[in-house]
C-alpha positions as CSV (number, residue, x, y, z in Angstrom):
1,M,2.8,-6.0,116.5
2,S,0.3,-4.1,118.6
3,G,-0.3,-1.7,115.7
4,L,-0.8,-4.5,113.1
5,R,-3.3,-6.2,115.4
6,K,-5.2,-2.9,115.7
7,C,-5.1,-2.4,112.0
8,W,-6.4,-5.9,111.3
9,A,-9.0,-5.5,113.8
10,I,-10.3,-2.3,112.0
11,A,-9.9,-4.1,108.6
12,K,-11.9,-7.1,109.9
13,K,-14.7,-4.9,111.2
14,D,-15.0,-3.1,107.8
15,I,-15.1,-6.5,106.0
16,T,-17.8,-7.8,108.3
17,I,-19.9,-4.8,108.2
18,Y,-19.4,-3.3,104.7
19,Y,-17.9,-5.7,102.2
20,L,-19.6,-9.1,102.9
21,K,-22.9,-7.9,101.4
22,G,-24.4,-9.4,98.3
23,P,-25.1,-5.8,96.8
24,V,-21.5,-4.8,97.1
25,L,-20.1,-8.0,95.6
26,I,-22.5,-7.8,92.7
27,F,-21.7,-4.2,92.1
28,G,-18.1,-4.7,92.1
29,L,-18.5,-7.5,89.4
30,L,-21.3,-6.4,87.3
31,F,-20.7,-2.8,86.9
32,P,-17.4,-3.1,85.1
33,A,-18.7,-6.1,83.2
34,F,-21.6,-4.0,81.8
35,L,-19.4,-1.2,80.9
36,F,-17.0,-3.7,79.1
37,I,-19.9,-5.3,77.2
38,A,-21.4,-2.0,76.2
39,F,-18.1,-0.8,74.7
40,A,-17.2,-4.1,73.2
41,I,-20.5,-4.6,71.4
42,G,-20.4,-3.5,67.8
43,R,-16.5,-3.0,67.7
44,D,-14.3,-5.0,65.4
45,I,-11.9,-5.9,68.3
46,P,-11.1,-9.2,69.7
47,A,-12.4,-9.7,73.2
48,W,-8.9,-10.6,74.6
49,A,-7.8,-7.2,73.5
50,L,-10.2,-5.4,76.0
51,A,-9.2,-7.8,78.8
52,P,-6.8,-5.4,80.5
53,G,-9.4,-2.7,80.6
54,L,-11.8,-5.2,82.2
55,V,-9.4,-6.3,84.9
56,G,-8.3,-2.6,85.4
57,M,-11.8,-1.4,85.9
58,A,-12.7,-4.1,88.3
59,L,-9.6,-3.4,90.4
60,F,-10.4,0.3,90.4
61,F,-14.1,0.2,91.4
62,T,-13.8,-2.6,93.8
63,S,-10.9,-1.1,95.7
64,S,-12.3,2.3,95.7
65,S,-16.2,1.9,96.0
66,V,-16.9,1.3,99.8
67,T,-14.1,3.2,101.4
68,P,-15.4,6.8,100.8
69,A,-18.5,5.9,102.8
70,V,-17.0,4.1,105.8
71,L,-16.0,7.2,107.9
72,P,-19.1,9.3,107.2
73,F,-21.2,6.3,108.2
74,E,-19.3,5.8,111.3
75,T,-19.7,9.6,112.1
76,R,-23.4,9.2,111.8
77,T,-23.7,6.1,113.9
78,R,-21.3,7.6,116.6
79,T,-18.7,4.8,116.4
80,L,-15.8,6.9,115.0
81,E,-15.3,8.8,118.5
82,R,-15.1,5.5,120.4
83,L,-12.5,4.2,117.8
84,L,-10.4,7.2,118.4
85,C,-10.8,6.8,122.2
86,A,-9.6,3.3,122.1
87,P,-6.9,4.8,121.9
88,L,-6.3,4.2,118.1
89,P,-4.0,6.4,116.2
90,L,-5.6,8.0,113.1
91,S,-3.1,6.3,110.7
92,L,-4.0,3.0,112.0
93,L,-7.7,3.8,111.6
94,V,-7.2,4.7,108.0
95,G,-4.8,1.9,107.3
96,G,-7.3,-0.5,108.6
97,D,-9.9,0.9,106.1
98,V,-7.4,0.9,103.3
99,L,-6.4,-2.8,104.1
100,A,-10.0,-4.0,104.0
101,A,-10.6,-2.2,100.7
102,S,-7.4,-3.8,99.3
103,M,-8.3,-7.3,100.3
104,F,-11.8,-6.9,98.8
105,G,-10.3,-5.8,95.5
106,L,-7.8,-8.5,95.5
107,L,-10.5,-11.1,96.1
108,V,-12.9,-9.8,93.6
109,S,-10.1,-9.3,90.9
110,L,-9.8,-13.0,90.7
111,V,-13.0,-13.4,88.9
112,P,-12.2,-11.0,85.9
113,I,-8.7,-12.4,85.8
114,T,-10.0,-16.0,85.6
115,M,-12.6,-14.9,83.0
116,T,-9.8,-13.2,80.8
117,V,-7.6,-16.4,80.7
118,T,-10.3,-19.1,80.3
119,I,-13.1,-17.3,78.4
120,L,-11.5,-14.4,76.6
121,G,-8.3,-16.5,75.7
122,A,-5.8,-14.0,77.0
123,Q,-2.3,-15.4,78.0
124,V,-0.4,-14.2,80.9
125,E,3.3,-13.8,80.0
126,H,4.6,-12.2,83.1
127,V,2.9,-13.7,86.1
128,W,4.9,-12.2,88.9
129,L,4.6,-8.7,87.4
130,L,0.9,-9.2,87.1
131,C,0.7,-10.1,90.9
132,G,2.7,-7.1,91.8
133,A,0.6,-4.7,89.5
134,I,-2.6,-5.9,91.1
135,I,-1.4,-5.7,94.8
136,L,0.1,-2.2,94.1
137,S,-3.1,-1.1,92.2
138,T,-5.5,-2.3,94.9
139,L,-3.5,-0.4,97.5
140,C,-3.3,2.8,95.4
141,F,-7.1,2.7,94.5
142,A,-8.1,1.9,98.1
143,I,-6.1,4.9,99.5
144,L,-7.8,7.0,96.8
145,G,-11.3,5.8,98.0
146,S,-10.2,6.8,101.6
147,L,-9.2,10.2,100.2
148,F,-12.8,10.8,99.0
149,S,-14.0,10.3,102.7
150,T,-12.0,13.2,104.2
151,P,-14.8,15.8,103.8
152,P,-16.1,16.4,107.5
153,T,-19.8,15.0,106.8
154,D,-21.9,12.3,108.2
155,N,-23.9,12.0,104.9
156,P,-22.3,8.9,102.9
157,S,-24.1,10.1,99.8
158,S,-22.3,13.3,99.7
159,V,-19.0,11.6,99.6
160,M,-20.1,9.0,97.1
161,T,-21.3,11.8,94.8
162,I,-17.9,13.3,94.9
163,S,-16.2,9.9,94.3
164,N,-18.3,9.0,91.2
165,L,-17.7,12.4,89.7
166,V,-14.0,11.7,89.8
167,R,-14.0,8.0,89.1
168,L,-16.3,7.7,86.3
169,P,-14.5,10.2,84.0
170,L,-11.1,8.5,84.8
171,I,-12.0,5.3,83.2
172,F,-12.4,7.1,79.8
173,F,-9.0,9.0,80.0
174,S,-7.0,5.9,81.4
175,G,-6.7,3.7,78.4
176,V,-9.3,1.3,79.6
177,F,-11.2,1.2,76.3
178,V,-8.8,3.1,73.9
179,P,-5.1,2.3,74.1
180,I,-3.0,5.2,75.2
181,G,-1.2,5.3,71.9
182,D,-4.4,5.8,70.0
183,M,-5.5,8.8,71.9
184,S,-4.7,12.4,70.9
185,V,-2.0,14.4,72.3
186,Y,-4.3,16.0,74.7
187,G,-6.0,12.8,75.7
188,Q,-2.5,11.3,76.5
189,A,-1.5,14.2,78.6
190,V,-4.6,13.8,80.7
191,A,-4.2,10.1,80.9
192,A,-0.6,10.7,82.4
193,F,-2.3,12.1,85.6
194,S,-4.4,8.9,86.1
195,P,-3.1,6.0,88.3
196,L,-5.6,3.8,86.3
197,T,-3.5,4.4,83.2
198,Y,-0.5,2.9,84.6
199,T,-2.3,0.0,85.9
200,T,-4.0,-0.6,82.6
201,E,-0.5,-0.4,80.7
202,L,0.9,-3.0,83.1
203,L,-1.9,-5.3,82.4
204,R,-1.4,-5.0,78.9
205,Y,2.2,-5.7,79.1
206,T,1.7,-8.7,81.4
207,L,-0.9,-10.1,79.0
208,G,1.5,-9.8,76.0
209,Q,-0.2,-6.6,74.3
210,P,1.5,-3.5,73.2
211,A,1.9,-1.0,76.0
212,K,2.7,2.7,75.7
213,F,4.7,3.0,78.8
214,P,7.5,0.5,80.1
215,P,6.6,-1.7,83.0
216,L,9.0,0.1,85.3
217,L,7.7,3.4,84.6
218,C,4.2,2.1,85.4
219,L,5.3,0.5,88.7
220,S,7.1,3.7,89.6
221,M,4.1,6.0,88.9
222,L,1.9,3.7,90.8
223,L,4.1,3.9,93.8
224,V,4.3,7.7,93.6
225,F,0.6,8.0,93.4
226,T,0.2,5.6,96.4
227,L,2.6,7.6,98.7
228,L,1.1,10.9,97.5
229,F,-2.5,9.7,98.1
230,W,-1.4,8.4,101.6
231,F,0.2,11.4,103.0
232,V,-2.5,13.9,101.5
233,N,-5.1,11.4,102.9
234,L,-3.7,11.6,106.4
235,A,-3.2,15.3,106.3
236,L,-6.7,15.9,105.3
237,H,-8.1,13.6,107.9
238,R,-6.2,15.3,110.5
239,R,-7.2,18.7,109.6
240,N,-11.0,17.8,109.3
241,M,-11.2,15.3,112.1
242,S,-12.1,17.9,114.8
243,R,-15.0,19.2,112.8
244,R,-16.0,15.5,111.9
245,L,-16.0,14.6,115.8
246,W,-18.2,17.7,116.2
247,L,-20.9,16.2,114.2
248,T,-21.1,13.2,116.5
């Protein structure tokens, strides 16, 4: 219980300082929406067919947008050393950051999900599977965002550049705009290495649309990506933490 309280304290701190800001909330909603509109205009495709991509992008960007900058910013403000001297295990520190990002992703995702049902006319056929897909996806993407913060730097812009160089290309290879089945063989091969692919496929299935991969495979792959990102994340943070603390 003590560990959970510490983890929640870190998450609460992150939510108060980083997430409850107007620009962060607006970016989390408007950026996926603008990409969706830009791709939908001029295409003879019903809006509800693009709904899984809209929800997937919202989950992806909101859950991984702020986490990369948290540790570099706290390194610059000299608060990281105090957190580690609390004493606070590194796993709980990273876990708190991930928890805050996941909660933020879950909260913001309610807006595009509501839009897809009420405005775009999509129908949810598997409610519990949709809930499981959203929870697991936000956790996976939040850990991925934390993974981008592992370089030992106190410059948030540096890690945000790396984050965007990885995240932006992923949306074009993950079935967000074009179904996996309509991609070339090479495109499908690349898509298999993206966690966003399996989120999008799960969303297609739960919204009653044809999906390339079965839901059990998608859930399994998301779980594999989540565990892989978590252990790599912790390993890199442990390796680079001494160099990060030297910057303070």
